[in-house]
N, CA, C and O of each residue as an XYZ file, in Angstrom:
652
protein
N     -17.896    -46.712     23.569
C     -17.144    -45.638     24.174
C     -18.119    -44.661     24.824
O     -19.082    -44.224     24.192
N     -17.874    -44.329     26.054
C     -18.715    -43.412     26.807
C     -18.180    -42.005     26.644
O     -17.000    -41.746     26.882
N     -19.051    -41.099     26.238
C     -18.647    -39.707     26.070
C     -18.592    -39.037     27.434
O     -19.518    -39.146     28.238
N     -17.494    -38.344     27.676
C     -17.309    -37.674     28.953
C     -18.158    -36.399     28.998
O     -18.239    -35.663     28.015
N     -18.780    -36.152     30.135
C     -19.575    -34.942     30.345
C     -18.614    -33.749     30.405
O     -17.721    -33.702     31.251
N     -18.805    -32.801     29.509
C     -17.897    -31.659     29.437
C     -18.463    -30.413     30.102
O     -17.831    -29.358     30.057
N     -19.629    -30.508     30.714
C     -20.235    -29.353     31.376
C     -19.613    -29.132     32.745
O     -19.538    -30.046     33.566
N     -19.187    -27.949     32.967
C     -18.699    -27.568     34.296
C     -19.855    -26.926     35.048
O     -20.698    -26.258     34.450
N     -19.892    -27.127     36.337
C     -20.986    -26.570     37.148
C     -21.099    -25.061     36.970
O     -22.207    -24.526     36.996
N     -20.006    -24.379     36.793
C     -20.047    -22.917     36.637
C     -20.537    -22.499     35.266
O     -20.764    -21.313     35.029
N     -20.702    -23.441     34.367
C     -21.069    -23.147     32.989
C     -22.555    -23.392     32.720
O     -22.973    -23.353     31.562
N     -23.349    -23.640     33.732
C     -24.749    -24.036     33.525
C     -25.759    -22.931     33.823
O     -26.961    -23.196     33.830
N     -25.315    -21.719     34.067
C     -26.230    -20.620     34.351
C     -27.203    -20.323     33.224
O     -28.299    -19.817     33.465
N     -26.814    -20.631     32.006
C     -27.686    -20.383     30.859
C     -29.017    -21.116     30.979
O     -30.014    -20.674     30.407
N     -29.051    -22.226     31.711
C     -30.303    -22.980     31.856
C     -31.362    -22.177     32.587
O     -32.556    -22.391     32.379
N     -30.946    -21.265     33.432
C     -31.883    -20.461     34.207
C     -32.229    -19.135     33.533
O     -33.238    -18.515     33.870
N     -31.410    -18.699     32.593
C     -31.572    -17.346     32.060
C     -31.804    -17.283     30.554
O     -31.816    -16.192     29.986
N     -31.986    -18.417     29.899
C     -32.193    -18.334     28.451
C     -33.569    -17.750     28.127
O     -34.478    -17.765     28.958
N     -33.698    -17.245     26.927
C     -34.889    -16.516     26.514
C     -36.178    -17.330     26.678
O     -37.193    -16.793     27.123
N     -36.147    -18.597     26.329
C     -37.353    -19.428     26.451
C     -37.840    -19.522     27.886
O     -39.041    -19.451     28.150
N     -36.911    -19.682     28.807
C     -37.288    -19.756     30.226
C     -37.852    -18.425     30.705
O     -38.842    -18.393     31.435
N     -37.219    -17.319     30.293
C     -37.713    -15.990     30.679
C     -39.098    -15.731     30.103
O     -39.960    -15.171     30.779
N     -39.312    -16.135     28.858
C     -40.634    -15.977     28.246
C     -41.677    -16.805     28.995
O     -42.799    -16.350     29.219
N     -41.296    -18.025     29.378
C     -42.202    -18.888     30.134
C     -42.591    -18.276     31.469
O     -43.762    -18.287     31.848
N     -41.600    -17.741     32.182
C     -41.886    -17.077     33.469
C     -42.805    -15.872     33.258
O     -43.757    -15.668     34.011
N     -42.512    -15.082     32.233
C     -43.321    -13.890     31.965
C     -44.754    -14.278     31.611
O     -45.698    -13.631     32.065
N     -44.928    -15.323     30.809
C     -46.280    -15.761     30.440
C     -47.044    -16.247     31.666
O     -48.210    -15.899     31.852
N     -46.387    -17.054     32.505
C     -47.066    -17.531     33.714
C     -47.460    -16.358     34.614
O     -48.568    -16.333     35.151
N     -46.562    -15.392     34.780
C     -46.873    -14.228     35.615
C     -48.047    -13.444     35.031
O     -48.946    -13.031     35.764
N     -48.038    -13.244     33.728
C     -49.111    -12.495     33.077
C     -50.447    -13.226     33.243
O     -51.449    -12.624     33.627
N     -50.449    -14.529     32.950
C     -51.691    -15.305     33.075
C     -52.196    -15.331     34.516
O     -53.400    -15.227     34.752
N     -51.288    -15.467     35.477
C     -51.697    -15.448     36.888
C     -52.320    -14.112     37.247
O     -53.310    -14.069     37.978
N     -51.763    -13.032     36.750
C     -52.324    -11.703     37.035
C     -53.705    -11.558     36.407
O     -54.623    -11.035     37.039
N     -53.856    -12.013     35.177
C     -55.166    -11.948     34.513
C     -56.191    -12.745     35.315
O     -57.304    -12.270     35.541
N     -55.831    -13.941     35.742
C     -56.772    -14.766     36.505
C     -57.096    -14.144     37.860
O     -58.224    -14.259     38.338
N     -56.122    -13.489     38.481
C     -56.389    -12.785     39.738
C     -57.373    -11.651     39.509
O     -58.303    -11.459     40.292
N     -57.168    -10.911     38.451
C     -58.103     -9.830     38.124
C     -59.495    -10.388     37.836
O     -60.498     -9.796     38.233
N     -59.553    -11.515     37.153
C     -60.844    -12.150     36.860
C     -61.535    -12.583     38.150
O     -62.754    -12.471     38.276
N     -60.758    -13.073     39.099
C     -61.322    -13.556     40.367
C     -61.953    -12.422     41.161
O     -62.861    -12.655     41.959
N     -61.483    -11.200     40.951
C     -61.980    -10.056     41.710
C     -62.845     -9.118     40.873
O     -63.129     -7.995     41.291
N     -63.262     -9.572     39.700
C     -64.076     -8.753     38.809
C     -65.556     -8.982     39.119
O     -66.041    -10.113     39.083
N     -66.255     -7.907     39.419
C     -67.676     -8.007     39.782
C     -68.551     -8.409     38.591
O     -69.688     -8.841     38.781
N     -68.030     -8.270     37.366
C     -68.804     -8.632     36.178
C     -68.708    -10.114     35.836
O     -69.461    -10.614     35.000
N     -67.782    -10.814     36.483
C     -67.644    -12.251     36.274
C     -68.671    -12.945     37.158
O     -68.774    -12.633     38.344
N     -69.437    -13.887     36.596
C     -70.405    -14.609     37.431
C     -69.738    -15.142     38.697
O     -68.610    -15.634     38.652
N     -70.433    -15.044     39.812
C     -69.869    -15.361     41.122
C     -69.246    -16.754     41.171
O     -68.154    -16.922     41.714
N     -69.921    -17.742     40.616
C     -69.382    -19.105     40.660
C     -68.040    -19.174     39.943
O     -67.116    -19.835     40.418
N     -67.924    -18.497     38.802
C     -66.662    -18.504     38.057
C     -65.599    -17.695     38.783
O     -64.427    -18.071     38.798
N     -66.005    -16.595     39.378
C     -65.075    -15.785     40.151
C     -64.514    -16.596     41.314
O     -63.318    -16.534     41.599
N     -65.371    -17.352     41.980
C     -64.932    -18.194     43.093
C     -63.988    -19.295     42.616
O     -63.005    -19.604     43.289
N     -64.282    -19.889     41.455
C     -63.386    -20.909     40.904
C     -62.015    -20.308     40.612
O     -60.989    -20.921     40.906
N     -62.000    -19.109     40.034
C     -60.731    -18.441     39.722
C     -59.984    -18.106     41.008
O     -58.768    -18.283     41.086
N     -60.703    -17.624     42.011
C     -60.066    -17.250     43.279
C     -59.448    -18.456     43.976
O     -58.435    -18.321     44.662
N     -60.046    -19.631     43.808
C     -59.531    -20.840     44.439
C     -58.513    -21.570     43.559
O     -58.075    -22.671     43.893
N     -58.142    -20.960     42.445
C     -57.142    -21.561     41.568
C     -57.659    -22.710     40.730
O     -56.865    -23.473     40.178
N     -58.976    -22.855     40.622
C     -59.551    -23.931     39.823
C     -59.523    -23.603     38.332
O     -59.443    -24.502     37.496
N     -59.588    -22.323     38.006
C     -59.449    -21.884     36.623
C     -57.965    -21.602     36.430
O     -57.380    -20.781     37.136
N     -57.371    -22.285     35.476
C     -55.936    -22.173     35.281
C     -55.631    -21.593     33.905
O     -56.527    -21.355     33.095
N     -54.357    -21.376     33.669
C     -53.924    -20.885     32.370
C     -54.367    -21.840     31.261
O     -54.603    -21.405     30.134
N     -54.480    -23.108     31.558
C     -54.945    -24.064     30.544
C     -56.366    -23.720     30.097
O     -56.688    -23.829     28.914
N     -57.205    -23.308     31.031
C     -58.576    -22.932     30.671
C     -58.603    -21.656     29.843
O     -59.538    -21.420     29.078
N     -57.584    -20.847     29.998
C     -57.504    -19.609     29.232
C     -57.336    -19.916     27.746
O     -57.659    -19.080     26.902
N     -56.829    -21.117     27.416
C     -56.701    -21.490     26.003
C     -58.043    -21.368     25.285
O     -58.105    -20.894     24.151
N     -59.087    -21.787     25.932
C     -60.406    -21.694     25.292
C     -60.768    -20.231     25.099
O     -61.263    -19.844     24.040
N     -60.526    -19.426     26.111
C     -60.850    -18.007     26.025
C     -60.057    -17.341     24.901
O     -60.589    -16.499     24.178
N     -58.805    -17.711     24.756
C     -57.951    -17.103     23.726
C     -58.253    -17.605     22.330
O     -58.124    -16.847     21.368
N     -58.650    -18.857     22.190
C     -58.673    -19.474     20.876
C     -60.054    -19.766     20.296
O     -60.164    -20.026     19.098
N     -61.103    -19.730     21.103
C     -62.434    -20.052     20.575
C     -63.000    -18.848     19.830
O     -63.237    -17.807     20.443
N     -63.222    -18.968     18.515
C     -63.807    -17.856     17.770
C     -65.245    -17.593     18.229
O     -65.920    -18.491     18.732
N     -65.696    -16.369     18.052
C     -67.064    -16.030     18.461
C     -68.108    -16.885     17.750
O     -69.167    -17.167     18.312
N     -67.816    -17.297     16.524
C     -68.765    -18.134     15.783
C     -68.658    -19.603     16.154
O     -69.391    -20.438     15.623
N     -67.732    -19.925     17.079
C     -67.557    -21.295     17.513
C     -66.552    -22.035     16.643
O     -66.080    -21.509     15.635
N     -66.233    -23.255     17.043
C     -65.269    -24.064     16.299
C     -65.456    -25.528     16.647
O     -65.952    -25.871     17.720
N     -65.055    -26.374     15.732
C     -65.004    -27.801     16.032
C     -63.884    -28.031     17.031
O     -62.910    -27.279     17.065
N     -64.020    -29.050     17.829
C     -63.039    -29.366     18.858
C     -61.647    -29.542     18.257
O     -60.668    -29.043     18.811
N     -61.550    -30.236     17.144
C     -60.236    -30.475     16.535
C     -59.594    -29.162     16.086
O     -58.385    -28.984     16.234
N     -60.388    -28.246     15.540
C     -59.851    -26.950     15.122
C     -59.427    -26.117     16.328
O     -58.403    -25.435     16.292
N     -60.211    -26.176     17.382
C     -59.888    -25.448     18.607
C     -58.589    -25.986     19.218
O     -57.737    -25.211     19.652
N     -58.442    -27.291     19.250
C     -57.222    -27.904     19.785
C     -56.010    -27.504     18.951
O     -54.958    -27.175     19.498
N     -56.155    -27.533     17.643
C     -55.045    -27.162     16.769
C     -54.651    -25.704     16.978
O     -53.464    -25.386     17.049
N     -55.630    -24.825     17.078
C     -55.363    -23.409     17.291
C     -54.627    -23.167     18.602
O     -53.747    -22.310     18.676
N     -54.987    -23.921     19.634
C     -54.374    -23.761     20.957
C     -53.062    -24.529     21.090
O     -52.322    -24.331     22.053
N     -52.771    -25.408     20.122
C     -51.531    -26.167     20.181
C     -51.552    -27.273     21.215
O     -50.525    -27.596     21.812
N     -52.736    -27.860     21.430
C     -52.860    -28.979     22.373
C     -53.540    -30.139     21.660
O     -54.065    -29.978     20.558
N     -53.529    -31.307     22.292
C     -54.178    -32.463     21.682
C     -55.692    -32.307     21.738
O     -56.232    -31.554     22.548
N     -56.353    -33.035     20.862
C     -57.818    -33.015     20.847
C     -58.370    -33.535     22.177
O     -59.365    -33.019     22.685
N     -57.725    -34.551     22.732
C     -58.173    -35.109     24.011
C     -58.033    -34.075     25.124
O     -58.948    -33.903     25.929
N     -56.893    -33.384     25.174
C     -56.691    -32.364     26.212
C     -57.719    -31.245     26.067
O     -58.289    -30.788     27.058
N     -57.954    -30.808     24.843
C     -58.946    -29.755     24.633
C     -60.338    -30.264     24.976
O     -61.155    -29.513     25.508
N     -60.615    -31.514     24.684
C     -61.912    -32.088     25.034
C     -62.154    -32.044     26.533
O     -63.260    -31.743     26.981
N     -61.112    -32.347     27.311
C     -61.226    -32.280     28.770
C     -61.496    -30.843     29.225
O     -62.334    -30.614     30.097
N     -60.783    -29.873     28.630
C     -60.997    -28.473     28.995
C     -62.407    -28.013     28.627
O     -63.063    -27.314     29.399
N     -62.859    -28.410     27.454
C     -64.209    -28.035     27.017
C     -65.250    -28.640     27.948
O     -66.234    -27.982     28.287
N     -65.047    -29.877     28.361
C     -65.983    -30.528     29.280
C     -66.073    -29.745     30.590
O     -67.167    -29.532     31.112
N     -64.924    -29.315     31.122
C     -64.934    -28.512     32.350
C     -65.634    -27.177     32.117
O     -66.480    -26.760     32.908
N     -65.279    -26.527     31.044
C     -65.876    -25.210     30.766
C     -67.371    -25.331     30.474
O     -68.142    -24.417     30.763
N     -67.764    -26.437     29.912
C     -69.188    -26.696     29.683
C     -69.910    -26.856     31.023
O     -71.013    -26.336     31.196
N     -69.300    -27.568     31.963
C     -69.895    -27.743     33.294
C     -70.012    -26.411     34.019
O     -70.934    -26.219     34.812
N     -69.096    -25.493     33.761
C     -69.118    -24.180     34.395
C     -70.039    -23.204     33.671
O     -70.242    -22.081     34.134
N     -70.599    -23.627     32.534
C     -71.521    -22.765     31.806
C     -70.863    -21.769     30.866
O     -71.515    -20.831     30.408
N     -69.580    -21.956     30.572
C     -68.876    -21.034     29.673
C     -69.113    -21.346     28.202
O     -69.221    -20.443     27.373
N     -69.193    -22.636     27.891
C     -69.359    -23.061     26.505
C     -70.437    -24.129     26.426
O     -70.850    -24.716     27.426
N     -70.867    -24.348     25.213
C     -71.813    -25.424     24.945
C     -71.372    -26.114     23.660
O     -70.654    -25.536     22.844
N     -71.813    -27.355     23.494
C     -71.551    -28.089     22.252
C     -72.871    -28.277     21.536
O     -73.876    -28.669     22.129
N     -72.844    -27.993     20.264
C     -74.058    -28.174     19.465
C     -73.673    -28.808     18.136
O     -72.495    -28.890     17.788
N     -74.674    -29.250     17.408
C     -74.401    -29.857     16.101
C     -73.790    -28.820     15.174
O     -74.190    -27.656     15.167
N     -72.826    -29.258     14.403
C     -72.193    -28.406     13.408
C     -73.153    -28.271     12.221
O     -73.702    -29.267     11.751
N     -73.352    -27.064     11.746
C     -74.270    -26.827     10.632
C     -73.806    -27.430      9.325
O     -74.629    -27.705      8.452
N     -72.513    -27.642      9.164
C     -71.967    -28.165      7.910
C     -71.871    -29.686      7.947
O     -72.253    -30.358      6.989
N     -71.365    -30.229      9.045
C     -71.166    -31.663      9.180
C     -71.982    -32.137     10.382
O     -71.613    -31.882     11.528
N     -73.074    -32.816     10.118
C     -73.985    -33.240     11.184
C     -73.361    -34.250     12.143
O     -73.896    -34.477     13.228
N     -72.232    -34.863     11.757
C     -71.552    -35.793     12.654
C     -70.698    -35.048     13.668
O     -70.378    -35.579     14.732
N     -70.334    -33.822     13.336
C     -69.419    -33.044     14.184
C     -70.196    -32.185     15.168
O     -71.371    -31.878     14.967
N     -69.505    -31.805     16.241
C     -70.067    -30.898     17.246
C     -69.281    -29.597     17.190
O     -68.085    -29.588     16.897
N     -69.956    -28.525     17.468
C     -69.343    -27.199     17.453
C     -69.344    -26.662     18.886
O     -70.371    -26.690     19.565
N     -68.194    -26.176     19.337
C     -68.064    -25.570     20.657
C     -68.331    -24.082     20.496
O     -67.749    -23.424     19.634
N     -69.218    -23.559     21.334
C     -69.586    -22.150     21.245
C     -69.662    -21.547     22.638
O     -69.974    -22.237     23.609
N     -69.375    -20.255     22.726
C     -69.557    -19.552     23.985
C     -71.044    -19.479     24.318
O     -71.876    -19.313     23.426
N     -71.377    -19.603     25.598
C     -72.727    -19.319     26.090
C     -72.781    -17.817     26.397
O     -71.777    -17.120     26.246
N     -73.935    -17.322     26.823
C     -74.040    -15.917     27.244
C     -73.091    -15.657     28.417
O     -72.439    -14.615     28.474
N     -73.017    -16.605     29.346
C     -72.083    -16.484     30.467
C     -70.648    -16.488     29.956
O     -69.810    -15.733     30.451
N     -70.362    -17.326     28.976
C     -69.034    -17.379     28.382
C     -68.649    -16.066     27.715
O     -67.492    -15.649     27.776
N     -69.618    -15.416     27.077
C     -69.341    -14.113     26.456
C     -69.085    -13.046     27.518
O     -68.262    -12.153     27.317
N     -69.788    -13.136     28.649
C     -69.500    -12.229     29.774
C     -68.085    -12.480     30.291
O     -67.348    -11.537     30.578
N     -67.713    -13.746     30.409
C     -66.361    -14.124     30.827
C     -65.339    -13.548     29.848
O     -64.320    -12.997     30.266
N     -65.609    -13.673     28.544
C     -64.700    -13.171     27.521
C     -64.526    -11.650     27.641
O     -63.413    -11.142     27.511
N     -65.611    -10.936     27.886
C     -65.533     -9.475     28.051
C     -64.697     -9.120     29.287
O     -63.885     -8.196     29.245
N     -64.897     -9.852     30.377
C     -64.111     -9.609     31.589
C     -62.644     -9.971     31.341
O     -61.744     -9.302     31.850
N     -62.406    -11.014     30.572
C     -61.045    -11.412     30.216
C     -60.367    -10.295     29.424
O     -59.198     -9.988     29.658
N     -61.085     -9.699     28.503
C     -60.526     -8.596     27.713
C     -60.099     -7.440     28.619
O     -59.018     -6.877     28.448
N     -60.944     -7.096     29.569
C     -60.604     -6.008     30.495
C     -59.409     -6.384     31.379
O     -58.542     -5.549     31.637
N     -59.363     -7.630     31.838
C     -58.256     -8.070     32.686
C     -56.941     -8.066     31.909
O     -55.907     -7.665     32.443
N     -56.975     -8.508     30.656
C     -55.775     -8.482     29.827
C     -55.326     -7.037     29.619
O     -54.133     -6.742     29.694
N     -56.263     -6.147     29.360
C     -55.920     -4.734     29.197
C     -55.263     -4.159     30.442
O     -54.283     -3.420     30.353
N     -55.806     -4.504     31.599
C     -55.232     -4.000     32.847
C     -53.849     -4.600     33.079
O     -52.927     -3.888     33.478
N     -53.693     -5.903     32.835
C     -52.387     -6.548     33.022
C     -51.351     -5.951     32.067
O     -50.192     -5.774     32.443
N     -51.760     -5.641     30.840
C     -50.843     -4.993     29.895
C     -50.458     -3.602     30.384
O     -49.295     -3.209     30.292
N     -51.422     -2.866     30.899
C     -51.132     -1.522     31.427
C     -50.163     -1.604     32.606
O     -49.260     -0.778     32.729
N     -50.352     -2.600     33.470
C     -49.449     -2.792     34.603
C     -48.041     -3.154     34.119
O     -47.050     -2.702     34.694
N     -47.953     -3.962     33.072
C     -46.652     -4.301     32.497
C     -45.967     -3.037     31.989
O     -44.783     -2.820     32.247
N     -46.708     -2.212     31.273
C     -46.144     -0.961     30.747
C     -45.688     -0.047     31.876
O     -44.630      0.574     31.781
N     -46.473      0.039     32.936
C     -46.069      0.846     34.091
C     -44.805      0.283     34.739
O     -43.965      1.039     35.226
N     -44.673     -1.031     34.744
C     -43.552     -1.685     35.402
C     -42.239     -1.498     34.638
O     -41.201     -1.233     35.245
N     -42.283     -1.633     33.313
C     -41.042     -1.592     32.529
C     -40.870     -0.300     31.739
O     -39.795     -0.039     31.200
N     -41.925      0.506     31.671
C     -41.876      1.737     30.879
C     -42.454      1.516     29.487
O     -42.377      0.421     28.930
N     -43.031      2.571     28.942
C     -43.695      2.480     27.639
C     -42.727      2.087     26.518
O     -43.072      1.268     25.666
N     -41.526      2.660     26.512
C     -40.572      2.360     25.443
C     -40.169      0.885     25.446
O     -40.152      0.237     24.400
N     -39.847      0.368     26.618
C     -39.466     -1.045     26.718
C     -40.652     -1.932     26.348
O     -40.487     -2.922     25.635
N     -41.845     -1.584     26.827
C     -43.033     -2.381     26.514
C     -43.282     -2.419     25.008
O     -43.657     -3.461     24.471
N     -43.082     -1.308     24.329
C     -43.269     -1.257     22.879
C     -42.249     -2.143     22.175
O     -42.601     -2.890     21.261
N     -41.004     -2.068     22.587
C     -39.951     -2.893     21.977
C     -40.230     -4.376     22.235
O     -40.091     -5.200     21.332
N     -40.619     -4.712     23.458
C     -40.934     -6.109     23.779
C     -42.081     -6.598     22.899
O     -41.998     -7.682     22.322
N     -43.144     -5.815     22.790
C     -44.296     -6.219     21.978
C     -43.899     -6.395     20.510
O     -44.303     -7.364     19.868
N     -43.117     -5.469     19.987
C     -42.684     -5.578     18.592
C     -41.795     -6.803     18.384
O     -41.933     -7.518     17.392
N     -40.887     -7.037     19.322
C     -40.005     -8.195     19.216
C     -40.769     -9.508     19.290
O     -40.518    -10.424     18.508
N     -41.702     -9.596     20.233
C     -42.492    -10.821     20.364
C     -43.385    -11.043     19.147
O     -43.561    -12.177     18.700
N     -43.941     -9.974     18.619
C     -44.782    -10.099     17.409
C     -43.940    -10.575     16.228
O     -44.362    -11.457     15.481
N     -42.758     -9.997     16.058
C     -41.893    -10.418     14.955
C     -41.449    -11.874     15.134
O     -41.465    -12.652     14.181
N     -41.059    -12.230     16.338
C     -40.593    -13.584     16.610
C     -41.737    -14.589     16.451
O     -41.557    -15.647     15.847
N     -42.904    -14.261     16.989
C     -44.062    -15.159     16.925
C     -44.626    -15.318     15.536
O     -45.218    -16.355     15.238
N     -44.467    -14.328     14.670
C     -45.038    -14.411     13.326
C     -44.306    -15.421     12.464
O     -44.831    -15.861     11.442
N     -43.093    -15.795     12.867
C     -42.332    -16.789     12.118
C     -42.723    -18.212     12.484
O     -42.140    -19.160     11.958
N     -43.678    -18.380     13.358
C     -44.074    -19.694     13.844
C     -45.092    -20.328     12.963
O     -45.533    -21.445     13.234
């Protein structure tokens, strides 16, 4: 028996306006703004700034910036923290290594493992990322107002903490 489709065309607006989709749009907009700010930041090494300006540095690369601890991490731990596969994170690390942001070295605890760590250039990138995130947050607050921004931040923190 074939189940009849009960969706009416006028009943499908929720697909465009549900909370997950709105959060996704907001995250993409925020990340794009951060990367634009990074592309125009004089403290970002020129080669990296040029990569960001040409769209070569993407939100996917930001995963490393967001999730790599200052003391470094094994690739598997970094992938788990970012919520991506080890293979996907390995590809990102390889790119970031070629750009001079990170390096891989022997893990002090397990000699079979490699540890991903920020380079000096990577730490400069991280500092510029911090400033860009701060500016993007300030722009968000200016756009929606301080009260709304506070409520949004509190709501997202409460919702995200249950994950």
